[in-house]
N, C-alpha and C positions, 0 to 999 in steps of 0.2 A: 569505461563507463558502462555501467549496468542500469538496463530500464526495468523498474518495478512495474508488472502488468498485473492487472485484475484477472486472475484465472477463472477457468470454467468452474461455476458452482454447482452445478447440478442440473437436471431437467427442468424445464421452466423457469429458470431463474436467469435473467439477462442483464441484472444491474444490482448495485449495491450503493449503500450510503456510507460516506466516510463518516464515523463516530467520532474517533479521536486519534491524533498522531502522538506516538511515544517519543519522537524526537522532531527537532526543527531543522530548517534549512541551515546548513554549514555544521551540524553537529556530526559527530562521528558515531556510527552504529558498528555492532559485531554481527557476524553470520549468526542466523537463527534467533537472534533478539527480537522481540515484539517490535515492529515497525508502525502498523497501522490497525486500528479497530475498524471493523466493517460491519454493516447491518444489512440484511435482507429482510423480506416479509415473513420469513421463516427462522432465521437465527441470527446470532450475533458471533462475530469470530475474529481472531488476531491473525494477520498475514505476517510472517516473519521476514526478516532481511535476507536475501538471497546471498550477500557477501558482507564481508567487513570493507568500512570505507566511510567517507563523507557525503552526507545527502546535499548534493549540488542544487537540486531543485524539486519542489513538490508542486504537482499540477492540479491537485484539488484540495480544497480547504474543507474542514469540518462542516458537516450538513450537506455538502454536495453530493449529487448522484453521479456514480461513474458506471459505464457500460462494460460488459465483459471484454478483454482485450485492450482496454484503454490503459495508457501509461498513468500511473499513479505518482510516481517519483523517479528521479535519476540519482544514482550512486556513483561517486568516482571511486572505484575499487582500489584498495591497498595491497 
């Protein structure tokens, strides 16, 4: 089980907003595929999947604000 965590994004940035999920709960993802699009007040970026597996849980929905270090999703690694 791999926890996908919102990483440090730079000085002065403490949170990001989930813009779009490229996969849904129960779907299989490949390592380094785009997993989620996130937006800050300065930029928009895609966070890749850290592993190959199946998304077992998504913690935040599109439009939700997420703090640095929070778990975005859980992937059951294959």
